[in-house]
PyMOL Python script that loads the backbone (N, CA, C, O; Angstrom):
from pymol import cmd

cmd.read_pdbstr("""\
ATOM      1  N   MET A   1      18.212 -17.076   2.620  1.00  0.00           N
ATOM      2  CA  MET A   1      18.188 -16.052   1.602  1.00  0.00           C
ATOM      3  C   MET A   1      17.465 -14.759   2.070  1.00  0.00           C
ATOM      4  O   MET A   1      16.542 -14.891   2.874  1.00  0.00           O
ATOM      5  N   LYS A   2      17.777 -13.632   1.674  1.00  0.00           N
ATOM      6  CA  LYS A   2      17.031 -12.427   2.047  1.00  0.00           C
ATOM      7  C   LYS A   2      16.301 -11.823   0.765  1.00  0.00           C
ATOM      8  O   LYS A   2      16.819 -11.729  -0.347  1.00  0.00           O
ATOM      9  N   PHE A   3      15.047 -11.439   1.099  1.00  0.00           N
ATOM     10  CA  PHE A   3      14.191 -10.877   0.137  1.00  0.00           C
ATOM     11  C   PHE A   3      13.726  -9.551   0.599  1.00  0.00           C
ATOM     12  O   PHE A   3      13.714  -9.221   1.785  1.00  0.00           O
ATOM     13  N   ARG A   4      13.359  -8.832  -0.348  1.00  0.00           N
ATOM     14  CA  ARG A   4      12.780  -7.377  -0.137  1.00  0.00           C
ATOM     15  C   ARG A   4      11.294  -7.329  -0.576  1.00  0.00           C
ATOM     16  O   ARG A   4      10.959  -7.651  -1.716  1.00  0.00           O
ATOM     17  N   ALA A   5      10.436  -6.926   0.346  1.00  0.00           N
ATOM     18  CA  ALA A   5       9.061  -6.847  -0.059  1.00  0.00           C
ATOM     19  C   ALA A   5       8.795  -5.321  -0.139  1.00  0.00           C
ATOM     20  O   ALA A   5       9.257  -4.536   0.689  1.00  0.00           O
ATOM     21  N   GLU A   6       7.953  -4.916  -1.283  1.00  0.00           N
ATOM     22  CA  GLU A   6       7.538  -3.533  -1.485  1.00  0.00           C
ATOM     23  C   GLU A   6       5.901  -3.700  -1.345  1.00  0.00           C
ATOM     24  O   GLU A   6       5.267  -4.456  -2.082  1.00  0.00           O
ATOM     25  N   ILE A   7       5.381  -3.011  -0.452  1.00  0.00           N
ATOM     26  CA  ILE A   7       3.927  -3.275  -0.091  1.00  0.00           C
ATOM     27  C   ILE A   7       3.223  -1.931  -0.259  1.00  0.00           C
ATOM     28  O   ILE A   7       3.706  -0.920   0.251  1.00  0.00           O
ATOM     29  N   ASP A   8       2.018  -1.897  -1.009  1.00  0.00           N
ATOM     30  CA  ASP A   8       1.270  -0.827  -1.211  1.00  0.00           C
ATOM     31  C   ASP A   8      -0.030  -1.002  -0.440  1.00  0.00           C
ATOM     32  O   ASP A   8      -0.692  -2.021  -0.639  1.00  0.00           O
ATOM     33  N   VAL A   9      -0.441  -0.079   0.427  1.00  0.00           N
ATOM     34  CA  VAL A   9      -1.624  -0.179   1.057  1.00  0.00           C
ATOM     35  C   VAL A   9      -2.519   0.941   0.735  1.00  0.00           C
ATOM     36  O   VAL A   9      -2.101   2.089   0.887  1.00  0.00           O
ATOM     37  N   MET A  10      -3.753   0.712   0.289  1.00  0.00           N
ATOM     38  CA  MET A  10      -4.733   1.761  -0.056  1.00  0.00           C
ATOM     39  C   MET A  10      -5.879   1.623   0.579  1.00  0.00           C
ATOM     40  O   MET A  10      -6.204   0.519   1.017  1.00  0.00           O
ATOM     41  N   PRO A  11      -6.691   2.751   0.731  1.00  0.00           N
ATOM     42  CA  PRO A  11      -8.081   2.698   1.373  1.00  0.00           C
ATOM     43  C   PRO A  11      -9.012   1.866   0.445  1.00  0.00           C
ATOM     44  O   PRO A  11      -8.783   1.959  -0.761  1.00  0.00           O
ATOM     45  N   LEU A  12      -9.915   1.158   0.805  1.00  0.00           N
ATOM     46  CA  LEU A  12     -10.811   0.416   0.073  1.00  0.00           C
ATOM     47  C   LEU A  12     -11.566   1.458  -0.878  1.00  0.00           C
ATOM     48  O   LEU A  12     -11.931   2.538  -0.415  1.00  0.00           O
ATOM     49  N   LYS A  13     -11.788   1.127  -2.178  1.00  0.00           N
ATOM     50  CA  LYS A  13     -12.545   2.091  -3.103  1.00  0.00           C
ATOM     51  C   LYS A  13     -13.791   2.666  -2.553  1.00  0.00           C
ATOM     52  O   LYS A  13     -14.130   3.842  -2.680  1.00  0.00           O
ATOM     53  N   ALA A  14     -14.522   1.632  -1.858  1.00  0.00           N
ATOM     54  CA  ALA A  14     -15.903   1.933  -1.371  1.00  0.00           C
ATOM     55  C   ALA A  14     -15.916   2.957  -0.303  1.00  0.00           C
ATOM     56  O   ALA A  14     -16.937   3.596  -0.048  1.00  0.00           O
ATOM     57  N   LEU A  15     -14.740   3.130   0.356  1.00  0.00           N
ATOM     58  CA  LEU A  15     -14.751   4.039   1.445  1.00  0.00           C
ATOM     59  C   LEU A  15     -14.171   5.333   1.107  1.00  0.00           C
ATOM     60  O   LEU A  15     -13.316   5.410   0.226  1.00  0.00           O
ATOM     61  N   LEU A  16     -14.600   6.402   1.781  1.00  0.00           N
ATOM     62  CA  LEU A  16     -14.100   7.644   1.629  1.00  0.00           C
ATOM     63  C   LEU A  16     -12.814   7.835   2.030  1.00  0.00           C
ATOM     64  O   LEU A  16     -12.394   7.335   3.074  1.00  0.00           O
ATOM     65  N   ASP A  17     -12.040   8.611   1.200  1.00  0.00           N
ATOM     66  CA  ASP A  17     -10.616   8.874   1.528  1.00  0.00           C
ATOM     67  C   ASP A  17     -10.501  10.467   1.840  1.00  0.00           C
ATOM     68  O   ASP A  17     -10.253  11.241   0.915  1.00  0.00           O
ATOM     69  N   PRO A  18     -10.682  10.915   3.116  1.00  0.00           N
ATOM     70  CA  PRO A  18     -10.838  12.264   3.336  1.00  0.00           C
ATOM     71  C   PRO A  18      -9.421  12.940   2.760  1.00  0.00           C
ATOM     72  O   PRO A  18      -9.506  13.941   2.049  1.00  0.00           O
ATOM     73  N   GLN A  19      -8.174  12.392   3.071  1.00  0.00           N
ATOM     74  CA  GLN A  19      -6.932  12.958   2.637  1.00  0.00           C
ATOM     75  C   GLN A  19      -6.996  13.156   1.216  1.00  0.00           C
ATOM     76  O   GLN A  19      -6.769  14.252   0.705  1.00  0.00           O
ATOM     77  N   GLY A  20      -7.290  12.156   0.582  1.00  0.00           N
ATOM     78  CA  GLY A  20      -7.347  12.234  -0.994  1.00  0.00           C
ATOM     79  C   GLY A  20      -8.351  13.304  -1.560  1.00  0.00           C
ATOM     80  O   GLY A  20      -8.102  13.970  -2.565  1.00  0.00           O
ATOM     81  N   LYS A  21      -9.504  13.410  -0.827  1.00  0.00           N
ATOM     82  CA  LYS A  21     -10.325  14.433  -1.259  1.00  0.00           C
ATOM     83  C   LYS A  21      -9.827  15.879  -0.999  1.00  0.00           C
ATOM     84  O   LYS A  21     -10.063  16.775  -1.809  1.00  0.00           O
ATOM     85  N   THR A  22      -9.176  16.077   0.077  1.00  0.00           N
ATOM     86  CA  THR A  22      -8.507  17.314   0.371  1.00  0.00           C
ATOM     87  C   THR A  22      -7.526  17.629  -0.735  1.00  0.00           C
ATOM     88  O   THR A  22      -7.527  18.729  -1.288  1.00  0.00           O
ATOM     89  N   VAL A  23      -6.679  16.650  -1.059  1.00  0.00           N
ATOM     90  CA  VAL A  23      -5.558  16.886  -2.186  1.00  0.00           C
ATOM     91  C   VAL A  23      -6.357  17.136  -3.476  1.00  0.00           C
ATOM     92  O   VAL A  23      -5.951  18.012  -4.238  1.00  0.00           O
ATOM     93  N   THR A  24      -7.361  16.499  -3.751  1.00  0.00           N
ATOM     94  CA  THR A  24      -8.024  16.670  -4.953  1.00  0.00           C
ATOM     95  C   THR A  24      -8.575  17.983  -5.168  1.00  0.00           C
ATOM     96  O   THR A  24      -8.518  18.566  -6.251  1.00  0.00           O
ATOM     97  N   ALA A  25      -9.190  18.511  -3.965  1.00  0.00           N
ATOM     98  CA  ALA A  25      -9.684  19.930  -4.054  1.00  0.00           C
ATOM     99  C   ALA A  25      -8.492  21.050  -4.191  1.00  0.00           C
ATOM    100  O   ALA A  25      -8.606  22.080  -4.856  1.00  0.00           O
ATOM    101  N   SER A  26      -7.454  20.708  -3.524  1.00  0.00           N
ATOM    102  CA  SER A  26      -6.203  21.539  -3.556  1.00  0.00           C
ATOM    103  C   SER A  26      -5.586  21.591  -4.966  1.00  0.00           C
ATOM    104  O   SER A  26      -4.986  22.600  -5.334  1.00  0.00           O
ATOM    105  N   MET A  27      -5.718  20.594  -5.697  1.00  0.00           N
ATOM    106  CA  MET A  27      -5.280  20.516  -7.207  1.00  0.00           C
ATOM    107  C   MET A  27      -5.885  21.580  -7.976  1.00  0.00           C
ATOM    108  O   MET A  27      -5.251  22.280  -8.766  1.00  0.00           O
ATOM    109  N   LYS A  28      -7.235  21.704  -7.711  1.00  0.00           N
ATOM    110  CA  LYS A  28      -7.966  22.730  -8.407  1.00  0.00           C
ATOM    111  C   LYS A  28      -7.479  24.183  -8.128  1.00  0.00           C
ATOM    112  O   LYS A  28      -7.427  25.046  -9.004  1.00  0.00           O
ATOM    113  N   ASN A  29      -7.112  24.382  -6.773  1.00  0.00           N
ATOM    114  CA  ASN A  29      -6.667  25.585  -6.314  1.00  0.00           C
ATOM    115  C   ASN A  29      -5.360  26.177  -6.795  1.00  0.00           C
ATOM    116  O   ASN A  29      -5.067  27.372  -6.847  1.00  0.00           O
ATOM    117  N   ILE A  30      -4.583  25.070  -7.158  1.00  0.00           N
ATOM    118  CA  ILE A  30      -3.198  25.499  -7.761  1.00  0.00           C
ATOM    119  C   ILE A  30      -3.159  25.276  -9.210  1.00  0.00           C
ATOM    120  O   ILE A  30      -2.096  25.141  -9.816  1.00  0.00           O
ATOM    121  N   GLY A  31      -4.351  25.236  -9.789  1.00  0.00           N
ATOM    122  CA  GLY A  31      -4.435  25.333 -11.231  1.00  0.00           C
ATOM    123  C   GLY A  31      -4.208  23.918 -12.023  1.00  0.00           C
ATOM    124  O   GLY A  31      -3.933  23.827 -13.219  1.00  0.00           O
ATOM    125  N   LEU A  32      -4.371  22.906 -11.165  1.00  0.00           N
ATOM    126  CA  LEU A  32      -4.245  21.570 -11.902  1.00  0.00           C
ATOM    127  C   LEU A  32      -5.611  20.782 -11.796  1.00  0.00           C
ATOM    128  O   LEU A  32      -5.720  19.680 -11.259  1.00  0.00           O
ATOM    129  N   ALA A  33      -6.742  21.566 -12.439  1.00  0.00           N
ATOM    130  CA  ALA A  33      -8.122  20.950 -12.344  1.00  0.00           C
ATOM    131  C   ALA A  33      -8.259  19.720 -13.099  1.00  0.00           C
ATOM    132  O   ALA A  33      -9.267  19.026 -12.963  1.00  0.00           O
ATOM    133  N   GLU A  34      -7.182  19.354 -13.998  1.00  0.00           N
ATOM    134  CA  GLU A  34      -7.354  18.152 -14.712  1.00  0.00           C
ATOM    135  C   GLU A  34      -7.122  16.825 -13.798  1.00  0.00           C
ATOM    136  O   GLU A  34      -7.556  15.737 -14.176  1.00  0.00           O
ATOM    137  N   ILE A  35      -6.414  16.974 -12.575  1.00  0.00           N
ATOM    138  CA  ILE A  35      -6.285  15.935 -11.819  1.00  0.00           C
ATOM    139  C   ILE A  35      -7.374  15.803 -10.779  1.00  0.00           C
ATOM    140  O   ILE A  35      -7.739  16.715 -10.037  1.00  0.00           O
ATOM    141  N   ASP A  36      -7.874  14.522 -10.803  1.00  0.00           N
ATOM    142  CA  ASP A  36      -9.048  14.238  -9.973  1.00  0.00           C
ATOM    143  C   ASP A  36      -8.928  12.787  -9.406  1.00  0.00           C
ATOM    144  O   ASP A  36      -8.117  11.966  -9.834  1.00  0.00           O
ATOM    145  N   ASN A  37      -9.898  12.536  -8.309  1.00  0.00           N
ATOM    146  CA  ASN A  37      -9.918  11.329  -7.724  1.00  0.00           C
ATOM    147  C   ASN A  37      -8.617  10.923  -7.050  1.00  0.00           C
ATOM    148  O   ASN A  37      -8.259   9.754  -7.190  1.00  0.00           O
ATOM    149  N   VAL A  38      -7.911  11.712  -6.374  1.00  0.00           N
ATOM    150  CA  VAL A  38      -6.701  11.401  -5.697  1.00  0.00           C
ATOM    151  C   VAL A  38      -7.065  10.453  -4.582  1.00  0.00           C
ATOM    152  O   VAL A  38      -8.072  10.663  -3.906  1.00  0.00           O
ATOM    153  N   ARG A  39      -6.251   9.378  -4.359  1.00  0.00           N
ATOM    154  CA  ARG A  39      -6.434   8.535  -3.089  1.00  0.00           C
ATOM    155  C   ARG A  39      -5.058   8.322  -2.695  1.00  0.00           C
ATOM    156  O   ARG A  39      -4.159   7.978  -3.462  1.00  0.00           O
ATOM    157  N   ILE A  40      -4.933   8.568  -1.328  1.00  0.00           N
ATOM    158  CA  ILE A  40      -3.513   8.496  -0.507  1.00  0.00           C
ATOM    159  C   ILE A  40      -3.575   7.211   0.151  1.00  0.00           C
ATOM    160  O   ILE A  40      -4.608   6.732   0.619  1.00  0.00           O
ATOM    161  N   GLY A  41      -2.328   6.619   0.171  1.00  0.00           N
ATOM    162  CA  GLY A  41      -2.196   5.340   0.792  1.00  0.00           C
ATOM    163  C   GLY A  41      -0.637   5.360   1.346  1.00  0.00           C
ATOM    164  O   GLY A  41       0.072   6.358   1.470  1.00  0.00           O
ATOM    165  N   LYS A  42      -0.337   4.159   1.607  1.00  0.00           N
ATOM    166  CA  LYS A  42       1.052   3.965   2.294  1.00  0.00           C
ATOM    167  C   LYS A  42       1.829   3.049   1.448  1.00  0.00           C
ATOM    168  O   LYS A  42       1.279   2.130   0.842  1.00  0.00           O
ATOM    169  N   HIS A  43       3.237   3.300   1.383  1.00  0.00           N
ATOM    170  CA  HIS A  43       4.132   2.427   0.810  1.00  0.00           C
ATOM    171  C   HIS A  43       5.105   1.932   1.761  1.00  0.00           C
ATOM    172  O   HIS A  43       5.780   2.739   2.400  1.00  0.00           O
ATOM    173  N   ILE A  44       5.260   0.513   1.940  1.00  0.00           N
ATOM    174  CA  ILE A  44       5.989   0.006   2.998  1.00  0.00           C
ATOM    175  C   ILE A  44       7.061  -0.882   2.339  1.00  0.00           C
ATOM    176  O   ILE A  44       6.697  -1.666   1.463  1.00  0.00           O
ATOM    177  N   THR A  45       8.305  -0.819   2.684  1.00  0.00           N
ATOM    178  CA  THR A  45       9.306  -1.877   2.343  1.00  0.00           C
ATOM    179  C   THR A  45       9.928  -2.412   3.495  1.00  0.00           C
ATOM    180  O   THR A  45      10.246  -1.713   4.457  1.00  0.00           O
ATOM    181  N   LEU A  46      10.148  -3.873   3.412  1.00  0.00           N
ATOM    182  CA  LEU A  46      10.887  -4.590   4.470  1.00  0.00           C
ATOM    183  C   LEU A  46      11.588  -5.634   3.914  1.00  0.00           C
ATOM    184  O   LEU A  46      11.401  -5.992   2.751  1.00  0.00           O
ATOM    185  N   GLU A  47      12.401  -6.161   4.674  1.00  0.00           N
ATOM    186  CA  GLU A  47      13.341  -7.310   4.308  1.00  0.00           C
ATOM    187  C   GLU A  47      12.927  -8.509   5.120  1.00  0.00           C
ATOM    188  O   GLU A  47      12.529  -8.422   6.282  1.00  0.00           O
ATOM    189  N   VAL A  48      13.036  -9.560   4.489  1.00  0.00           N
ATOM    190  CA  VAL A  48      12.527 -10.917   5.164  1.00  0.00           C
ATOM    191  C   VAL A  48      13.636 -12.059   4.940  1.00  0.00           C
ATOM    192  O   VAL A  48      13.998 -12.319   3.793  1.00  0.00           O
ATOM    193  N   GLU A  49      14.105 -12.653   5.907  1.00  0.00           N
ATOM    194  CA  GLU A  49      14.918 -13.780   5.535  1.00  0.00           C
ATOM    195  C   GLU A  49      14.127 -15.155   5.598  1.00  0.00           C
ATOM    196  O   GLU A  49      13.467 -15.554   6.559  1.00  0.00           O
ATOM    197  N   ALA A  50      14.316 -15.780   4.426  1.00  0.00           N
ATOM    198  CA  ALA A  50      13.415 -16.950   4.227  1.00  0.00           C
ATOM    199  C   ALA A  50      14.258 -18.014   3.432  1.00  0.00           C
ATOM    200  O   ALA A  50      15.321 -17.709   2.892  1.00  0.00           O
ATOM    201  N   ALA A  51      13.787 -19.130   3.394  1.00  0.00           N
ATOM    202  CA  ALA A  51      14.383 -20.277   2.586  1.00  0.00           C
ATOM    203  C   ALA A  51      14.239 -20.114   1.098  1.00  0.00           C
ATOM    204  O   ALA A  51      15.148 -20.403   0.319  1.00  0.00           O
ATOM    205  N   ASP A  52      13.124 -19.664   0.745  1.00  0.00           N
ATOM    206  CA  ASP A  52      12.767 -19.439  -0.717  1.00  0.00           C
ATOM    207  C   ASP A  52      11.677 -18.282  -0.806  1.00  0.00           C
ATOM    208  O   ASP A  52      11.146 -17.737   0.161  1.00  0.00           O
ATOM    209  N   GLU A  53      11.444 -18.011  -2.149  1.00  0.00           N
ATOM    210  CA  GLU A  53      10.397 -16.895  -2.304  1.00  0.00           C
ATOM    211  C   GLU A  53       8.966 -17.173  -1.822  1.00  0.00           C
ATOM    212  O   GLU A  53       8.217 -16.302  -1.380  1.00  0.00           O
ATOM    213  N   ALA A  54       8.670 -18.431  -1.947  1.00  0.00           N
ATOM    214  CA  ALA A  54       7.218 -18.862  -1.484  1.00  0.00           C
ATOM    215  C   ALA A  54       7.139 -18.585  -0.035  1.00  0.00           C
ATOM    216  O   ALA A  54       6.126 -18.044   0.409  1.00  0.00           O
ATOM    217  N   THR A  55       8.180 -18.927   0.790  1.00  0.00           N
ATOM    218  CA  THR A  55       8.185 -18.813   2.062  1.00  0.00           C
ATOM    219  C   THR A  55       8.139 -17.364   2.594  1.00  0.00           C
ATOM    220  O   THR A  55       7.463 -17.016   3.561  1.00  0.00           O
ATOM    221  N   ALA A  56       8.946 -16.542   1.842  1.00  0.00           N
ATOM    222  CA  ALA A  56       8.975 -15.082   1.946  1.00  0.00           C
ATOM    223  C   ALA A  56       7.532 -14.435   1.746  1.00  0.00           C
ATOM    224  O   ALA A  56       7.037 -13.605   2.508  1.00  0.00           O
ATOM    225  N   THR A  57       6.937 -14.953   0.593  1.00  0.00           N
ATOM    226  CA  THR A  57       5.636 -14.388   0.277  1.00  0.00           C
ATOM    227  C   THR A  57       4.597 -14.688   1.492  1.00  0.00           C
ATOM    228  O   THR A  57       3.828 -13.847   1.957  1.00  0.00           O
ATOM    229  N   ASP A  58       4.704 -15.946   1.893  1.00  0.00           N
ATOM    230  CA  ASP A  58       3.809 -16.307   3.025  1.00  0.00           C
ATOM    231  C   ASP A  58       4.017 -15.461   4.151  1.00  0.00           C
ATOM    232  O   ASP A  58       2.983 -14.999   4.634  1.00  0.00           O
ATOM    233  N   LYS A  59       5.203 -15.106   4.749  1.00  0.00           N
ATOM    234  CA  LYS A  59       5.567 -14.290   5.858  1.00  0.00           C
ATOM    235  C   LYS A  59       5.119 -12.803   5.599  1.00  0.00           C
ATOM    236  O   LYS A  59       4.599 -12.109   6.472  1.00  0.00           O
ATOM    237  N   VAL A  60       5.353 -12.413   4.407  1.00  0.00           N
ATOM    238  CA  VAL A  60       4.861 -10.962   4.163  1.00  0.00           C
ATOM    239  C   VAL A  60       3.369 -10.926   4.180  1.00  0.00           C
ATOM    240  O   VAL A  60       2.797 -10.022   4.789  1.00  0.00           O
ATOM    241  N   GLU A  61       2.673 -11.899   3.519  1.00  0.00           N
ATOM    242  CA  GLU A  61       1.243 -12.015   3.580  1.00  0.00           C
ATOM    243  C   GLU A  61       0.758 -12.034   4.942  1.00  0.00           C
ATOM    244  O   GLU A  61      -0.285 -11.417   5.159  1.00  0.00           O
ATOM    245  N   GLU A  62       1.320 -12.625   5.887  1.00  0.00           N
ATOM    246  CA  GLU A  62       1.023 -12.787   7.300  1.00  0.00           C
ATOM    247  C   GLU A  62       1.182 -11.432   7.981  1.00  0.00           C
ATOM    248  O   GLU A  62       0.317 -11.003   8.745  1.00  0.00           O
ATOM    249  N   ALA A  63       2.196 -10.826   7.722  1.00  0.00           N
ATOM    250  CA  ALA A  63       2.548  -9.461   8.361  1.00  0.00           C
ATOM    251  C   ALA A  63       1.541  -8.435   7.903  1.00  0.00           C
ATOM    252  O   ALA A  63       1.055  -7.654   8.721  1.00  0.00           O
ATOM    253  N   CYS A  64       1.188  -8.405   6.543  1.00  0.00           N
ATOM    254  CA  CYS A  64       0.123  -7.505   6.053  1.00  0.00           C
ATOM    255  C   CYS A  64      -1.215  -7.891   6.768  1.00  0.00           C
ATOM    256  O   CYS A  64      -1.933  -6.989   7.197  1.00  0.00           O
ATOM    257  N   LYS A  65      -1.537  -9.078   6.895  1.00  0.00           N
ATOM    258  CA  LYS A  65      -2.976  -9.285   7.531  1.00  0.00           C
ATOM    259  C   LYS A  65      -3.060  -9.094   8.992  1.00  0.00           C
ATOM    260  O   LYS A  65      -4.101  -8.753   9.554  1.00  0.00           O
ATOM    261  N   LYS A  66      -1.797  -9.350   9.674  1.00  0.00           N
ATOM    262  CA  LYS A  66      -1.853  -9.282  11.207  1.00  0.00           C
ATOM    263  C   LYS A  66      -1.546  -7.903  11.724  1.00  0.00           C
ATOM    264  O   LYS A  66      -2.027  -7.491  12.779  1.00  0.00           O
ATOM    265  N   LEU A  67      -0.667  -7.134  10.900  1.00  0.00           N
ATOM    266  CA  LEU A  67      -0.107  -5.850  11.487  1.00  0.00           C
ATOM    267  C   LEU A  67      -0.241  -4.739  10.632  1.00  0.00           C
ATOM    268  O   LEU A  67      -0.817  -3.717  11.003  1.00  0.00           O
ATOM    269  N   LEU A  68       0.255  -4.869   9.505  1.00  0.00           N
ATOM    270  CA  LEU A  68       0.496  -3.629   8.501  1.00  0.00           C
ATOM    271  C   LEU A  68      -0.712  -3.035   8.010  1.00  0.00           C
ATOM    272  O   LEU A  68      -0.714  -1.840   7.714  1.00  0.00           O
ATOM    273  N   THR A  69      -1.861  -3.828   7.878  1.00  0.00           N
ATOM    274  CA  THR A  69      -3.090  -3.245   7.264  1.00  0.00           C
ATOM    275  C   THR A  69      -4.345  -3.594   8.148  1.00  0.00           C
ATOM    276  O   THR A  69      -4.474  -4.574   8.880  1.00  0.00           O
ATOM    277  N   ASN A  70      -5.231  -2.586   7.920  1.00  0.00           N
ATOM    278  CA  ASN A  70      -6.573  -2.851   8.604  1.00  0.00           C
ATOM    279  C   ASN A  70      -7.467  -3.388   7.441  1.00  0.00           C
ATOM    280  O   ASN A  70      -7.850  -2.623   6.556  1.00  0.00           O
ATOM    281  N   GLN A  71      -7.772  -4.624   7.455  1.00  0.00           N
ATOM    282  CA  GLN A  71      -8.431  -5.289   6.317  1.00  0.00           C
ATOM    283  C   GLN A  71      -9.912  -4.886   6.080  1.00  0.00           C
ATOM    284  O   GLN A  71     -10.540  -5.223   5.076  1.00  0.00           O
ATOM    285  N   ILE A  72     -10.436  -4.102   7.134  1.00  0.00           N
ATOM    286  CA  ILE A  72     -11.808  -3.682   7.015  1.00  0.00           C
ATOM    287  C   ILE A  72     -11.856  -2.443   6.156  1.00  0.00           C
ATOM    288  O   ILE A  72     -12.853  -2.152   5.495  1.00  0.00           O
ATOM    289  N   MET A  73     -10.753  -1.721   6.182  1.00  0.00           N
ATOM    290  CA  MET A  73     -10.723  -0.316   5.595  1.00  0.00           C
ATOM    291  C   MET A  73      -9.641  -0.150   4.420  1.00  0.00           C
ATOM    292  O   MET A  73      -9.628   0.817   3.658  1.00  0.00           O
ATOM    293  N   GLU A  74      -8.740  -1.216   4.375  1.00  0.00           N
ATOM    294  CA  GLU A  74      -7.646  -1.017   3.355  1.00  0.00           C
ATOM    295  C   GLU A  74      -7.351  -2.378   2.555  1.00  0.00           C
ATOM    296  O   GLU A  74      -7.461  -3.492   3.068  1.00  0.00           O
ATOM    297  N   SER A  75      -6.996  -2.160   1.346  1.00  0.00           N
ATOM    298  CA  SER A  75      -6.532  -3.297   0.609  1.00  0.00           C
ATOM    299  C   SER A  75      -4.908  -3.069   0.374  1.00  0.00           C
ATOM    300  O   SER A  75      -4.342  -1.990   0.552  1.00  0.00           O
ATOM    301  N   TYR A  76      -4.332  -4.173  -0.017  1.00  0.00           N
ATOM    302  CA  TYR A  76      -2.864  -4.138  -0.161  1.00  0.00           C
ATOM    303  C   TYR A  76      -2.454  -5.080  -1.198  1.00  0.00           C
ATOM    304  O   TYR A  76      -3.132  -6.071  -1.471  1.00  0.00           O
ATOM    305  N   GLU A  77      -1.336  -4.785  -1.792  1.00  0.00           N
ATOM    306  CA  GLU A  77      -0.614  -5.763  -2.738  1.00  0.00           C
ATOM    307  C   GLU A  77       0.895  -5.561  -2.500  1.00  0.00           C
ATOM    308  O   GLU A  77       1.331  -4.525  -1.999  1.00  0.00           O
ATOM    309  N   PHE A  78       1.648  -6.559  -2.865  1.00  0.00           N
ATOM    310  CA  PHE A  78       3.053  -6.467  -2.679  1.00  0.00           C
ATOM    311  C   PHE A  78       3.802  -7.115  -3.695  1.00  0.00           C
ATOM    312  O   PHE A  78       3.202  -7.966  -4.352  1.00  0.00           O
ATOM    313  N   ARG A  79       5.179  -6.848  -3.998  1.00  0.00           N
ATOM    314  CA  ARG A  79       5.939  -7.595  -4.725  1.00  0.00           C
ATOM    315  C   ARG A  79       7.304  -8.074  -3.973  1.00  0.00           C
ATOM    316  O   ARG A  79       7.878  -7.378  -3.136  1.00  0.00           O
ATOM    317  N   ILE A  80       7.695  -9.229  -4.348  1.00  0.00           N
ATOM    318  CA  ILE A  80       8.863  -9.738  -3.476  1.00  0.00           C
ATOM    319  C   ILE A  80      10.043  -9.775  -4.528  1.00  0.00           C
ATOM    320  O   ILE A  80       9.814 -10.127  -5.685  1.00  0.00           O
ATOM    321  N   SER A  81      11.328  -9.400  -4.107  1.00  0.00           N
ATOM    322  CA  SER A  81      12.397  -9.650  -4.971  1.00  0.00           C
ATOM    323  C   SER A  81      13.632 -10.013  -3.982  1.00  0.00           C
ATOM    324  O   SER A  81      13.820  -9.571  -2.848  1.00  0.00           O
ATOM    325  N   ALA A  82      14.393 -10.900  -4.684  1.00  0.00           N
ATOM    326  CA  ALA A  82      15.649 -11.447  -3.879  1.00  0.00           C
ATOM    327  C   ALA A  82      16.638 -10.237  -3.848  1.00  0.00           C
ATOM    328  O   ALA A  82      16.715  -9.396  -4.743  1.00  0.00           O
ATOM    329  N   LEU A  83      17.427 -10.257  -2.638  1.00  0.00           N
ATOM    330  CA  LEU A  83      18.474  -9.251  -2.539  1.00  0.00           C
ATOM    331  C   LEU A  83      19.731  -9.834  -2.808  1.00  0.00           C
ATOM    332  O   LEU A  83      20.751  -9.145  -2.774  1.00  0.00           O
TER     333      LEU A  83
END
""", "prot")
cmd.dss("prot")
cmd.show_as("cartoon", "prot")
cmd.util.cbc("prot")
cmd.orient("prot")
């Protein structure tokens, strides 16, 4: 069975997000001063072949921990859906 994973990766809240800070400052420059504390991350989609949703979840978890994220600097969450 094939599943799709939608993964959101964000910098840890305790760490500085230079890209987010730059965008936050730019919001003020374009007249959107109401927007604050922008944080920039990544959105990853992938498909995984697995016998069931639990196995697919385990595989995506492993991919996130081993390759897709830097766990020292980033957090992640994901959703699995059957295709």
